[in-house]
DSSP file (Angstrom, degrees, kcal/mol; ACC not computed):
  #  RESIDUE AA STRUCTURE BP1 BP2  ACC     N-H-->O    O-->H-N    N-H-->O    O-->H-N    TCO  KAPPA ALPHA  PHI   PSI    X-CA   Y-CA   Z-CA
    1    1 A M     >        0   0    0      0, 0.0     4,-2.6     0, 0.0     5,-0.2   0.000 360.0 360.0 360.0 -35.8    8.2   15.7  -28.0
    2    2 A I  H  >  +     0   0    0      2,-0.2     4,-2.3     1,-0.2     5,-0.2   0.942 360.0  46.9 -62.3 -45.2    5.3   13.3  -27.1
    3    3 A A  H  > S+     0   0    0      2,-0.2     4,-2.7     1,-0.2     5,-0.2   0.902 111.4  51.7 -62.8 -41.2    7.7   10.4  -27.4
    4    4 A L  H  > S+     0   0    0      1,-0.2     4,-2.5     2,-0.2    -2,-0.2   0.944 113.5  42.7 -60.9 -48.9   10.4   12.2  -25.3
    5    5 A F  H  X S+     0   0    0     -4,-2.6     4,-2.0     2,-0.2    -1,-0.2   0.808 111.9  55.4 -71.4 -28.0    8.0   12.9  -22.5
    6    6 A T  H  X S+     0   0    0     -4,-2.3     4,-2.3    -5,-0.2    -2,-0.2   0.953 111.0  44.6 -63.2 -48.7    6.5    9.4  -22.8
    7    7 A A  H  X S+     0   0    0     -4,-2.7     4,-2.7     1,-0.2    -2,-0.2   0.905 112.6  51.5 -62.0 -41.8   10.0    7.9  -22.3
    8    8 A L  H  X S+     0   0    0     -4,-2.5     4,-3.0     1,-0.2    -1,-0.2   0.861 108.4  52.2 -64.1 -34.5   10.7   10.4  -19.5
    9    9 A T  H  X S+     0   0    0     -4,-2.0     4,-2.3     2,-0.2    -2,-0.2   0.919 110.1  48.1 -66.7 -43.0    7.5    9.3  -17.8
   10   10 A V  H  X S+     0   0    0     -4,-2.3     4,-1.8     2,-0.2    -2,-0.2   0.956 115.9  43.8 -59.9 -49.6    8.5    5.7  -18.0
   11   11 A I  H  X S+     0   0    0     -4,-2.7     4,-1.2     1,-0.2    -2,-0.2   0.917 113.2  51.5 -63.0 -43.7   11.9    6.4  -16.6
   12   12 A G  H  < S+     0   0    0     -4,-3.0    15,-2.5     1,-0.2    16,-0.6   0.857 110.9  48.1 -61.9 -35.2   10.5    8.7  -13.9
   13   13 A T  H  < S+     0   0    0     -4,-2.3    -1,-0.2    14,-0.3    -2,-0.2   0.802 106.4  57.4 -75.6 -28.8    8.1    6.0  -12.8
   14   14 A M  H  < S+     0   0    0     -4,-1.8     2,-1.7    -5,-0.2    -1,-0.2   0.740  87.2  81.8 -73.3 -21.7   10.9    3.4  -12.7
   15   15 A I  S  < S+     0   0    0     -4,-1.2    12,-0.6    -5,-0.1     2,-0.4  -0.667  74.0 167.4 -81.3  90.0   12.8    5.6  -10.3
   16   16 A K  E     -A   26   0A   0     -2,-1.7    10,-0.2    10,-0.2    -3,-0.1  -0.860  36.3-155.9-118.5 144.2   10.8    4.4   -7.3
   17   17 A I  E     -A   25   0A   0      8,-3.1     8,-2.7    -2,-0.4    -2,-0.0  -0.955  28.0-132.9-114.0 110.4   11.3    4.6   -3.6
   18   18 A P  E     -A   24   0A   0      0, 0.0     6,-0.3     0, 0.0     5,-0.1  -0.323  16.1-152.4 -67.6 144.9    9.5    1.8   -1.8
   19   19 A L    >   -     0   0    0      4,-2.9     3,-2.0     1,-0.1   120,-0.0  -0.782  29.7-108.8-110.0 159.1    7.3    2.5    1.2
   20   20 A P  T 3  S+     0   0    0      0, 0.0     4,-0.1     0, 0.0    -1,-0.1   0.726 115.1  66.2 -60.1 -20.8    6.6    0.2    4.1
   21   21 A T  T 3  S-     0   0    0      2,-0.1     3,-0.1     1,-0.1   118,-0.0   0.578 118.4-107.0 -77.5  -8.6    3.0   -0.2    2.8
   22   22 A G  S <  S+     0   0    0     -3,-2.0    -1,-0.1     1,-0.5     2,-0.0   0.134  90.5 107.3  99.3 -19.6    4.2   -2.0   -0.4
   23   23 A A        -     0   0    0     -5,-0.1    -4,-2.9     1,-0.0    -1,-0.5  -0.236  59.0-141.9 -78.5 176.8    3.4    1.1   -2.5
   24   24 A F  E     -A   18   0A   0     -6,-0.3     2,-0.4    -3,-0.1   119,-0.1  -0.987   8.3-128.9-144.1 155.5    6.1    3.3   -3.9
   25   25 A V  E     +A   17   0A   0     -8,-2.7    -8,-3.1    -2,-0.3     2,-0.3  -0.814  36.2 172.5 -98.8 141.7    6.9    6.9   -4.5
   26   26 A H  E     -A   16   0A   0     -2,-0.4     3,-0.2   -10,-0.2   -13,-0.2  -0.886  42.1-122.0-145.2 174.2    8.1    7.8   -8.0
   27   27 A L  S  > S+     0   0    0    -15,-2.5     4,-1.5   -12,-0.6     3,-0.4   0.378  82.6  98.6-100.9   1.8    8.9   10.8  -10.3
   28   28 A G  H  > S+     0   0    0    -16,-0.6     4,-2.3     1,-0.2   -15,-0.2   0.850  78.2  56.1 -61.4 -37.1    6.4   10.0  -13.1
   29   29 A N  H  > S+     0   0    0     -3,-0.2     4,-2.3     1,-0.2    -1,-0.2   0.870 104.7  53.3 -65.1 -35.1    3.7   12.4  -11.9
   30   30 A A  H  > S+     0   0    0     -3,-0.4     4,-2.4     2,-0.2    -1,-0.2   0.901 109.1  49.1 -64.5 -39.9    6.2   15.3  -12.0
   31   31 A V  H  X S+     0   0    0     -4,-1.5     4,-2.7     2,-0.2    -2,-0.2   0.910 109.2  52.6 -66.4 -41.3    7.0   14.4  -15.6
   32   32 A L  H  X S+     0   0    0     -4,-2.3     4,-2.3     2,-0.2    -2,-0.2   0.939 110.6  47.5 -58.1 -47.3    3.3   14.2  -16.5
   33   33 A L  H  X S+     0   0    0     -4,-2.3     4,-2.2     1,-0.2    -2,-0.2   0.925 113.0  47.6 -62.4 -44.6    2.8   17.7  -15.1
   34   34 A L  H  X S+     0   0    0     -4,-2.4     4,-2.3     1,-0.2     5,-0.3   0.894 109.6  54.6 -62.5 -38.7    5.8   19.1  -16.9
   35   35 A A  H  X S+     0   0    0     -4,-2.7     4,-3.2     1,-0.2     5,-0.5   0.916 109.5  46.7 -61.0 -43.6    4.6   17.5  -20.1
   36   36 A V  H  X S+     0   0    0     -4,-2.3     4,-1.5     8,-0.3    -1,-0.2   0.909 113.5  48.7 -65.1 -41.3    1.2   19.2  -19.8
   37   37 A L  H  < S+     0   0    0     -4,-2.2    -2,-0.2    -5,-0.2    -1,-0.2   0.854 122.5  32.8 -67.9 -34.1    2.8   22.5  -19.1
   38   38 A F  H  < S+     0   0    0     -4,-2.3    -2,-0.2    -5,-0.2    -3,-0.2   0.810 130.4  29.9 -92.9 -32.7    5.2   22.3  -22.0
   39   39 A L  H  < S-     0   0    0     -4,-3.2     4,-0.4     1,-0.3    -3,-0.2   0.596 107.3-114.1-104.8 -12.7    3.2   20.4  -24.6
   40   40 A G     X  -     0   0    0     -4,-1.5     4,-1.9    -5,-0.5     5,-0.4  -0.345  43.4 -59.2  98.1 173.8   -0.4   21.4  -23.8
   41   41 A Y  H  > S+     0   0    0      3,-0.2     4,-2.5     2,-0.2     5,-0.3   0.950 127.9  37.0 -61.4 -57.6   -3.3   19.4  -22.5
   42   42 A V  H  > S+     0   0    0      2,-0.2     4,-2.5     1,-0.2     5,-0.2   0.956 123.2  39.6 -67.2 -52.3   -3.8   16.7  -25.2
   43   43 A K  H  > S+     0   0    0     -4,-0.4     4,-2.5     2,-0.2    -1,-0.2   0.907 119.2  47.0 -66.4 -41.0   -0.1   16.0  -26.1
   44   44 A G  H  X S+     0   0    0     -4,-1.9     4,-2.5     2,-0.2    -8,-0.3   0.919 114.6  45.6 -66.7 -44.0    1.1   16.3  -22.5
   45   45 A S  H  X S+     0   0    0     -4,-2.5     4,-3.0    -5,-0.4     5,-0.2   0.891 113.2  51.0 -66.3 -38.9   -1.7   14.0  -21.1
   46   46 A L  H  X S+     0   0    0     -4,-2.5     4,-2.9    -5,-0.3     5,-0.3   0.932 110.4  49.0 -62.9 -45.5   -1.1   11.5  -23.9
   47   47 A A  H  X S+     0   0    0     -4,-2.5     4,-2.3     2,-0.2    -2,-0.2   0.941 115.5  43.5 -59.5 -48.3    2.6   11.4  -23.2
   48   48 A G  H  X S+     0   0    0     -4,-2.5     4,-2.7     2,-0.2     5,-0.2   0.931 114.8  49.0 -63.7 -46.1    2.1   10.9  -19.5
   49   49 A G  H  X S+     0   0    0     -4,-3.0     4,-2.5     1,-0.2    -2,-0.2   0.912 113.2  46.4 -61.4 -43.9   -0.7    8.4  -20.0
   50   50 A L  H  X S+     0   0    0     -4,-2.9     4,-3.0    -5,-0.2     5,-0.2   0.904 111.6  52.7 -65.1 -40.3    1.3    6.3  -22.5
   51   51 A G  H  X S+     0   0    0     -4,-2.3     4,-2.3    -5,-0.3    -2,-0.2   0.925 111.8  44.7 -61.1 -44.8    4.4    6.5  -20.2
   52   52 A F  H  X S+     0   0    0     -4,-2.7     4,-2.8     2,-0.2    -1,-0.2   0.908 113.7  50.8 -65.0 -41.0    2.4    5.2  -17.2
   53   53 A A  H  X S+     0   0    0     -4,-2.5     4,-2.6    -5,-0.2    -2,-0.2   0.919 110.7  48.1 -63.7 -43.7    0.8    2.5  -19.4
   54   54 A I  H  X S+     0   0    0     -4,-3.0     4,-2.1     2,-0.2    -1,-0.2   0.932 112.2  49.6 -62.8 -44.5    4.1    1.3  -20.8
   55   55 A F  H  X S+     0   0    0     -4,-2.3     4,-1.2    -5,-0.2     6,-0.2   0.944 111.5  49.4 -57.2 -47.8    5.5    1.2  -17.2
   56   56 A D  H ><>S+     0   0    0     -4,-2.8     5,-2.8     1,-0.2     3,-0.5   0.912 111.3  48.4 -59.5 -43.9    2.5   -0.8  -16.1
   57   57 A M  H 3<5S+     0   0    0     -4,-2.6     3,-0.5     4,-0.2    -1,-0.2   0.836 113.5  47.3 -67.9 -31.6    2.8   -3.3  -18.9
   58   58 A L  H 3<5S+     0   0    0     -4,-2.1    -1,-0.2    -5,-0.2    -2,-0.2   0.644 116.1  44.4 -81.6 -14.4    6.6   -3.8  -18.3
   59   59 A N  T <<5S-     0   0    0     -4,-1.2    -1,-0.2    -3,-0.5    -2,-0.2   0.109 118.5 -92.3-124.4  22.6    6.2   -4.2  -14.6
   60   60 A G  T   5S+     0   0    0     -3,-0.5    -3,-0.2    -4,-0.2     3,-0.2   0.658  99.5 102.5  82.3  15.8    3.3   -6.5  -14.0
   61   61 A Y    >>< +     0   0    0     -5,-2.8     3,-2.4    -6,-0.2     4,-0.6  -0.001  32.9 132.2-115.8  28.0    0.5   -3.9  -13.6
   62   62 A A  G >4  +     0   0    0     -6,-0.5     3,-1.1     1,-0.3    -5,-0.2   0.799  65.7  64.3 -54.0 -33.1   -1.0   -4.3  -17.1
   63   63 A I  G 34 S+     0   0    0      1,-0.3     4,-0.3    -3,-0.2    -1,-0.3   0.779 104.3  47.5 -62.1 -25.5   -4.5   -4.5  -15.7
   64   64 A E  G <> S+     0   0    0     -3,-2.4     4,-2.0     1,-0.2    -1,-0.3   0.553  85.3  93.1 -92.5  -8.7   -4.1   -0.9  -14.4
   65   65 A A  H <X S+     0   0    0     -3,-1.1     4,-1.5    -4,-0.6     5,-0.2   0.900  84.3  49.2 -55.9 -47.9   -2.7    0.6  -17.7
   66   66 A P  H  > S+     0   0    0      0, 0.0     4,-2.0     0, 0.0    -1,-0.2   0.903 109.4  53.9 -60.9 -38.2   -6.1    1.8  -19.1
   67   67 A Y  H  > S+     0   0    0     -4,-0.3     4,-3.1     1,-0.2    -2,-0.2   0.932 107.0  50.3 -59.3 -45.8   -7.0    3.4  -15.9
   68   68 A F  H  X S+     0   0    0     -4,-2.0     4,-1.9     1,-0.2    -1,-0.2   0.779 106.6  54.9 -70.1 -25.2   -3.8    5.5  -15.8
   69   69 A I  H  X S+     0   0    0     -4,-1.5     4,-1.3    -5,-0.2    -1,-0.2   0.948 113.0  42.6 -66.4 -48.0   -4.3    6.7  -19.3
   70   70 A V  H  X S+     0   0    0     -4,-2.0     4,-1.8     1,-0.2     3,-0.4   0.930 113.9  51.7 -62.6 -45.7   -7.7    8.0  -18.4
   71   71 A E  H  X S+     0   0    0     -4,-3.1     4,-3.2     1,-0.2     5,-0.4   0.880 104.1  58.0 -59.9 -38.2   -6.4    9.4  -15.1
   72   72 A S  H  X S+     0   0    0     -4,-1.9     4,-2.2     1,-0.2    -1,-0.2   0.869 107.3  47.5 -61.0 -36.3   -3.6   11.2  -17.0
   73   73 A F  H  X S+     0   0    0     -4,-1.3     4,-1.7    -3,-0.4    -1,-0.2   0.857 114.1  46.4 -74.3 -33.7   -6.2   13.1  -19.1
   74   74 A I  H  X S+     0   0    0     -4,-1.8     4,-1.6     2,-0.2    -2,-0.2   0.945 118.1  41.0 -71.7 -48.0   -8.3   14.0  -16.0
   75   75 A V  H  X S+     0   0    0     -4,-3.2     4,-2.5     1,-0.2    -2,-0.2   0.901 114.7  53.9 -64.8 -40.4   -5.3   15.2  -14.0
   76   76 A G  H  X S+     0   0    0     -4,-2.2     4,-2.9    -5,-0.4     5,-0.2   0.869 104.6  54.5 -61.2 -37.6   -3.9   16.8  -17.1
   77   77 A A  H  X S+     0   0    0     -4,-1.7     4,-2.5     2,-0.2    -1,-0.2   0.899 109.1  48.1 -63.8 -39.8   -7.1   18.7  -17.6
   78   78 A T  H  X S+     0   0    0     -4,-1.6     4,-2.4     2,-0.2     5,-0.2   0.944 112.7  47.8 -63.9 -47.9   -6.8   20.1  -14.1
   79   79 A A  H  X S+     0   0    0     -4,-2.5     4,-2.3     1,-0.2    -2,-0.2   0.926 114.3  46.3 -59.2 -45.3   -3.2   21.1  -14.6
   80   80 A Y  H  X S+     0   0    0     -4,-2.9     4,-2.1     2,-0.2    -1,-0.2   0.888 109.9  53.7 -68.9 -37.8   -4.0   22.7  -17.9
   81   81 A G  H  X S+     0   0    0     -4,-2.5     4,-0.8    -5,-0.2    -1,-0.2   0.918 112.5  44.1 -60.4 -43.4   -7.0   24.6  -16.5
   82   82 A L  H  X S+     0   0    0     -4,-2.4     4,-0.6     1,-0.2     3,-0.4   0.864 110.1  56.2 -68.7 -35.4   -4.9   26.0  -13.7
   83   83 A F  H ><>S+     0   0    0     -4,-2.3     5,-1.8     1,-0.2     3,-1.1   0.867 102.0  57.1 -61.7 -37.5   -2.1   26.8  -16.2
   84   84 A L  H ><5S+     0   0    0     -4,-2.1     3,-2.2     1,-0.3    -1,-0.2   0.787  91.8  69.8 -65.8 -27.4   -4.7   28.8  -18.2
   85   85 A L  H 3<5S+     0   0    0     -4,-0.8    -1,-0.3    -3,-0.4    -2,-0.2   0.819 103.4  44.1 -58.0 -28.7   -5.3   31.0  -15.1
   86   86 A Y  T X<5S-     0   0    0     -3,-1.1     3,-1.9    -4,-0.6    -1,-0.3   0.050 122.4-108.1-104.4  23.6   -1.8   32.3  -15.7
   87   87 A H  T < 5 -     0   0    0     -3,-2.2    -3,-0.2     1,-0.3    -2,-0.1   0.840  68.9 -65.7  54.2  38.5   -2.3   32.7  -19.5
   88   88 A K  T 3 <S+     0   0    0     -5,-1.8    -1,-0.3    -8,-0.1    -4,-0.1   0.708 127.2  89.5  58.0  24.2    0.0   29.8  -20.1
   89   89 A N    <   -     0   0    0     -3,-1.9     2,-0.1    -6,-0.4    -1,-0.1  -0.403  55.0-177.0-148.3  66.1    2.9   31.8  -18.7
   90   90 A P        -     0   0    0      0, 0.0     3,-0.0     0, 0.0    -7,-0.0  -0.423   2.2-174.6 -64.2 141.5    3.4   31.5  -15.0
   91   91 A T        +     0   0    0     -2,-0.1     2,-0.3     1,-0.1     3,-0.0   0.461  58.8  56.9-117.4  -4.9    6.2   33.8  -13.9
   92   92 A H  S >> S-     0   0    0      1,-0.1     4,-1.3    64,-0.0     3,-0.8  -0.944  75.9-125.8-130.8 150.4    6.6   32.9  -10.2
   93   93 A I  H 3> S+     0   0    0     -2,-0.3     4,-2.5     1,-0.2     3,-0.2   0.871 109.9  62.4 -60.1 -37.2    7.3   29.6   -8.3
   94   94 A W  H 3> S+     0   0    0      1,-0.2     4,-1.9     2,-0.2    -1,-0.2   0.827 100.2  54.6 -61.4 -29.7    4.2   30.1   -6.2
   95   95 A Q  H <> S+     0   0    0     -3,-0.8     4,-2.2     2,-0.2    -1,-0.2   0.895 108.2  47.9 -68.9 -39.7    2.1   29.9   -9.4
   96   96 A I  H  X S+     0   0    0     -4,-1.3     4,-3.0     2,-0.2    -2,-0.2   0.892 109.6  53.8 -65.9 -38.9    3.6   26.6  -10.2
   97   97 A I  H  X S+     0   0    0     -4,-2.5     4,-2.7     2,-0.2    -2,-0.2   0.898 108.2  49.7 -62.7 -40.0    3.0   25.4   -6.7
   98   98 A I  H  X S+     0   0    0     -4,-1.9     4,-2.7     2,-0.2     5,-0.3   0.930 112.3  47.4 -63.5 -45.0   -0.7   26.4   -7.1
   99   99 A I  H  X S+     0   0    0     -4,-2.2     4,-2.2     1,-0.2    -2,-0.2   0.939 115.4  45.4 -60.5 -46.6   -0.9   24.4  -10.3
  100  100 A A  H  X S+     0   0    0     -4,-3.0     4,-2.4     2,-0.2    -2,-0.2   0.879 113.3  49.9 -66.2 -38.3    0.9   21.4   -8.8
  101  101 A T  H  X S+     0   0    0     -4,-2.7     4,-2.3     2,-0.2    -2,-0.2   0.936 112.0  46.6 -67.6 -46.2   -1.3   21.5   -5.6
  102  102 A G  H  X S+     0   0    0     -4,-2.7     4,-1.6     1,-0.2    -2,-0.2   0.905 114.4  48.2 -60.6 -41.2   -4.6   21.7   -7.5
  103  103 A T  H  X S+     0   0    0     -4,-2.2     4,-2.2    -5,-0.3    -1,-0.2   0.898 109.9  53.3 -64.6 -40.4   -3.4   18.9   -9.8
  104  104 A G  H  X S+     0   0    0     -4,-2.4     4,-2.5     1,-0.2    -2,-0.2   0.867 104.0  54.9 -63.7 -37.6   -2.4   16.9   -6.7
  105  105 A V  H  X S+     0   0    0     -4,-2.3     4,-2.2     2,-0.2    -1,-0.2   0.920 109.7  47.0 -61.9 -43.1   -5.8   17.3   -5.1
  106  106 A V  H  X S+     0   0    0     -4,-1.6     4,-2.8     2,-0.2    -2,-0.2   0.895 109.9  53.6 -66.2 -39.1   -7.4   15.8   -8.2
  107  107 A K  H  X S+     0   0    0     -4,-2.2     4,-2.4     2,-0.2    -2,-0.2   0.913 109.2  49.2 -59.4 -43.2   -4.8   13.0   -8.2
  108  108 A L  H  X S+     0   0    0     -4,-2.5     4,-2.5     2,-0.2    -2,-0.2   0.911 111.5  48.4 -62.9 -42.9   -5.7   12.2   -4.6
  109  109 A I  H  X S+     0   0    0     -4,-2.2     4,-2.6     2,-0.2    -2,-0.2   0.927 111.9  49.3 -63.2 -44.8   -9.5   12.2   -5.5
  110  110 A M  H  X S+     0   0    0     -4,-2.8     4,-2.7     1,-0.2    -2,-0.2   0.905 111.8  48.9 -62.0 -41.4   -8.9    9.9   -8.5
  111  111 A T  H  X S+     0   0    0     -4,-2.4     4,-2.7     2,-0.2     5,-0.2   0.909 110.9  50.2 -65.8 -41.7   -6.8    7.5   -6.4
  112  112 A Q  H  X S+     0   0    0     -4,-2.5     4,-2.4     2,-0.2    -2,-0.2   0.932 112.6  46.8 -61.4 -45.4   -9.4    7.4   -3.6
  113  113 A I  H  X S+     0   0    0     -4,-2.6     4,-2.8     2,-0.2     5,-0.2   0.936 113.3  48.6 -62.8 -46.4  -12.1    6.7   -6.2
  114  114 A K  H  X S+     0   0    0     -4,-2.7     4,-2.2     1,-0.2    -2,-0.2   0.941 114.7  44.2 -60.0 -48.4  -10.1    4.0   -7.9
  115  115 A N  H  X S+     0   0    0     -4,-2.7     4,-1.9     1,-0.2    -1,-0.2   0.864 114.0  50.3 -67.3 -35.2   -9.2    2.2   -4.6
  116  116 A M  H  X S+     0   0    0     -4,-2.4     4,-2.6    -5,-0.2    -1,-0.2   0.921 109.9  49.6 -68.0 -43.7  -12.7    2.5   -3.3
  117  117 A V  H  X S+     0   0    0     -4,-2.8     4,-2.6     1,-0.2    -2,-0.2   0.899 108.9  54.0 -61.6 -39.5  -14.2    1.0   -6.5
  118  118 A R  H  X S+     0   0    0     -4,-2.2     4,-1.5    -5,-0.2    -1,-0.2   0.924 110.5  46.0 -59.2 -44.4  -11.7   -1.8   -6.3
  119  119 A Q  H  <>S+     0   0    0     -4,-1.9     5,-2.2     2,-0.2     4,-0.2   0.879 111.5  51.3 -68.7 -37.5  -12.8   -2.6   -2.7
  120  120 A L  H ><5S+     0   0    0     -4,-2.6     3,-1.6     1,-0.2    -1,-0.2   0.912 107.9  53.2 -63.2 -41.3  -16.5   -2.4   -3.7
  121  121 A Y  H 3<5S+     0   0    0     -4,-2.6    -1,-0.2     1,-0.3    -2,-0.2   0.846 104.1  56.5 -61.3 -34.1  -15.8   -4.8   -6.5
  122  122 A L  T 3<5S-     0   0    0     -4,-1.5    -1,-0.3    -5,-0.2    -2,-0.2   0.479 129.3 -96.2 -79.4  -1.3  -14.2   -7.2   -4.0
  123  123 A G  T < 5S+     0   0    0     -3,-1.6    -3,-0.2     1,-0.3    -2,-0.1   0.500  74.5 141.7 106.3   4.4  -17.5   -7.1   -2.0
  124  124 A M      < -     0   0    0     -5,-2.2    -1,-0.3     1,-0.1     2,-0.1  -0.445  52.9-113.5 -75.5 152.4  -17.0   -4.5    0.7
  125  125 A D     >  -     0   0    0     -2,-0.1     4,-2.7     1,-0.1     5,-0.2  -0.398  37.9 -98.2 -76.6 166.8  -19.9   -2.3    1.7
  126  126 A F  H  > S+     0   0    0      1,-0.2     4,-2.9     2,-0.2     5,-0.2   0.904 119.0  47.5 -58.4 -50.5  -19.5    1.4    0.9
  127  127 A P  H  > S+     0   0    0      0, 0.0     4,-2.2     0, 0.0    -1,-0.2   0.906 116.4  45.0 -60.4 -39.6  -18.3    2.7    4.3
  128  128 A T  H  > S+     0   0    0      2,-0.2     4,-2.8     1,-0.2     5,-0.2   0.910 113.9  49.2 -68.7 -41.8  -15.7    0.0    4.6
  129  129 A A  H  X S+     0   0    0     -4,-2.7     4,-2.3     2,-0.2    -1,-0.2   0.915 112.0  49.0 -63.0 -43.1  -14.5    0.4    1.0
  130  130 A F  H  X S+     0   0    0     -4,-2.9     4,-1.6    -5,-0.2    -2,-0.2   0.934 114.3  44.8 -61.5 -47.3  -14.2    4.2    1.5
  131  131 A T  H  X S+     0   0    0     -4,-2.2     4,-1.1    -5,-0.2    -2,-0.2   0.909 112.9  50.4 -65.3 -43.3  -12.2    3.7    4.8
  132  132 A T  H >< S+     0   0    0     -4,-2.8     3,-0.5     1,-0.2     4,-0.3   0.903 108.3  53.3 -61.5 -40.8  -10.0    1.0    3.4
  133  133 A A  H >< S+     0   0    0     -4,-2.3     3,-1.6     1,-0.2     4,-0.3   0.851 100.4  61.2 -64.0 -34.2   -9.2    3.2    0.3
  134  134 A I  H >< S+     0   0    0     -4,-1.6     3,-1.7     1,-0.3    -1,-0.2   0.864  95.6  61.5 -60.4 -35.0   -8.1    6.1    2.6
  135  135 A F  T << S+     0   0    0     -4,-1.1    -1,-0.3    -3,-0.5    -2,-0.2   0.629  99.0  57.3 -69.3 -11.2   -5.4    3.8    4.0
  136  136 A S  T <> S+     0   0    0     -3,-1.6     4,-0.5    -4,-0.3     3,-0.4   0.509  87.8  81.5 -91.3  -6.1   -3.9    3.6    0.5
  137  137 A L  H <>  +     0   0    0     -3,-1.7     4,-2.7    -4,-0.3     3,-0.4   0.734  65.4  80.5 -76.5 -23.7   -3.5    7.4    0.2
  138  138 A P  H  > S+     0   0    0      0, 0.0     4,-2.3     0, 0.0    -1,-0.2   0.885  94.2  49.5 -54.6 -40.4   -0.3    8.0    2.1
  139  139 A A  H  > S+     0   0    0     -3,-0.4     4,-2.3     1,-0.2    -2,-0.2   0.896 112.2  48.7 -63.5 -38.9    1.9    7.0   -0.9
  140  140 A T  H  X S+     0   0    0     -4,-0.5     4,-2.8    -3,-0.4    -1,-0.2   0.891 108.5  53.6 -68.5 -38.9   -0.1    9.3   -3.2
  141  141 A V  H  X S+     0   0    0     -4,-2.7     4,-2.4     2,-0.2    -2,-0.2   0.933 110.3  47.1 -60.0 -45.2    0.2   12.2   -0.7
  142  142 A V  H  X S+     0   0    0     -4,-2.3     4,-2.7    -5,-0.2    -2,-0.2   0.911 112.3  50.5 -62.6 -42.0    4.0   11.7   -0.8
  143  143 A N  H  X S+     0   0    0     -4,-2.3     4,-2.6     2,-0.2    -2,-0.2   0.907 110.3  49.8 -61.0 -41.9    3.9   11.6   -4.6
  144  144 A V  H  X S+     0   0    0     -4,-2.8     4,-2.4     2,-0.2    -2,-0.2   0.919 113.0  45.5 -64.6 -44.9    1.9   14.7   -4.8
  145  145 A V  H  X S+     0   0    0     -4,-2.4     4,-2.3     2,-0.2    -2,-0.2   0.930 113.9  49.1 -65.0 -45.0    4.2   16.7   -2.4
  146  146 A L  H  X S+     0   0    0     -4,-2.7     4,-2.9     1,-0.2     5,-0.2   0.903 110.7  51.4 -60.6 -41.7    7.3   15.4   -4.3
  147  147 A T  H  X S+     0   0    0     -4,-2.6     4,-2.8    -5,-0.2     5,-0.3   0.930 109.3  49.7 -61.1 -46.4    5.7   16.4   -7.6
  148  148 A A  H  X S+     0   0    0     -4,-2.4     4,-1.7     1,-0.2    -2,-0.2   0.905 114.1  45.6 -60.7 -41.7    5.0   19.9   -6.4
  149  149 A I  H  X S+     0   0    0     -4,-2.3     4,-1.7     2,-0.2    -2,-0.2   0.953 115.9  44.7 -66.8 -49.8    8.5   20.3   -5.1
  150  150 A L  H  X S+     0   0    0     -4,-2.9     4,-2.5     1,-0.2     5,-0.2   0.931 114.7  46.7 -62.6 -47.1   10.2   18.9   -8.2
  151  151 A V  H  X S+     0   0    0     -4,-2.8     4,-2.5     1,-0.2     5,-0.2   0.874 108.7  56.7 -65.6 -35.8    8.1   20.8  -10.7
  152  152 A S  H  < S+     0   0    0     -4,-1.7     4,-0.4    -5,-0.3    -1,-0.2   0.885 115.8  36.8 -60.9 -38.2    8.5   24.0   -8.8
  153  153 A F  H  < S+     0   0    0     -4,-1.7    -2,-0.2    -3,-0.2    -1,-0.2   0.802 123.6  41.3 -83.1 -29.9   12.3   23.7   -9.1
  154  154 A L  H  X S+     0   0    0     -4,-2.5     4,-2.4    -5,-0.2     5,-0.3   0.733  94.6  77.0 -93.1 -23.4   12.4   22.2  -12.6
  155  155 A Y  H  X S+     0   0    0     -4,-2.5     4,-2.5    -5,-0.2     5,-0.2   0.939  97.5  40.2 -58.4 -55.6    9.8   24.2  -14.5
  156  156 A F  H  > S+     0   0    0     -4,-0.4     4,-2.1    -5,-0.2    -1,-0.2   0.919 118.8  44.3 -67.6 -45.0   11.6   27.5  -15.1
  157  157 A P  H  > S+     0   0    0      0, 0.0     4,-2.3     0, 0.0    -1,-0.2   0.906 116.4  48.4 -64.0 -38.2   15.1   26.0  -16.0
  158  158 A S  H  X S+     0   0    0     -4,-2.4     4,-2.9     2,-0.2     5,-0.2   0.880 108.7  53.9 -67.5 -36.9   13.4   23.4  -18.2
  159  159 A K  H  X S+     0   0    0     -4,-2.5     4,-2.2    -5,-0.3    -1,-0.2   0.925 110.8  45.9 -62.4 -44.6   11.4   26.0  -19.9
  160  160 A R  H  X S+     0   0    0     -4,-2.1     4,-2.0     2,-0.2    -2,-0.2   0.916 113.3  49.7 -64.0 -42.6   14.5   28.0  -20.8
  161  161 A A  H  X S+     0   0    0     -4,-2.3     4,-2.4     1,-0.2    -2,-0.2   0.917 111.8  47.7 -64.2 -42.9   16.3   24.9  -21.9
  162  162 A L  H  X S+     0   0    0     -4,-2.9     4,-3.0     1,-0.2    -1,-0.2   0.891 110.0  52.7 -65.5 -38.2   13.4   23.8  -24.2
  163  163 A A  H  < S+     0   0    0     -4,-2.2    -1,-0.2    -5,-0.2    -2,-0.2   0.887 111.3  47.2 -63.5 -37.7   13.2   27.3  -25.6
  164  164 A T  H  < S+     0   0    0     -4,-2.0    -2,-0.2     2,-0.2    -1,-0.2   0.915 115.9  44.2 -68.7 -43.3   16.9   27.2  -26.5
  165  165 A I  H  <        0   0    0     -4,-2.4    -2,-0.2     1,-0.2    -1,-0.2   0.912 360.0 360.0 -68.8 -43.7   16.6   23.7  -28.0
  166  166 A L     <        0   0    0     -4,-3.0    -1,-0.2    -5,-0.2    -2,-0.2   0.461 360.0 360.0 -88.8 360.0   13.5   24.4  -30.0
């Protein structure tokens, strides 16, 4: 199951919609969230992190691969913590939306920190680095919204399908 969700994360990340900023929107975050919800924190985060790392290595972003493994575990911890609020058994779409939204907020914070640190490393002062990093967030916001929508629609049918298969 880890290998399956790793492969799905790679494929989901390869399905990318370019934005005018040069960034792109993809489906990998939705797969990571589903992996955490179906496999648990460690296995789901590992699957997502490995999927992002493999995508990065295959597409010229190898320098970012370690970061995305770490980010997957931080975002995965948030998702799993919110999942525990519903005793690992959410029964309504609004519960999945809450899990996805909370996870998305952490994803936005992680992206802001990563982009700000990158700008600080390049020599910017803190206020300039912070402001510059904010301008990189629109793609992440779109990814977060897309993830919440997709997971809300996919969670319950996928849960039934996995229960039937397993």
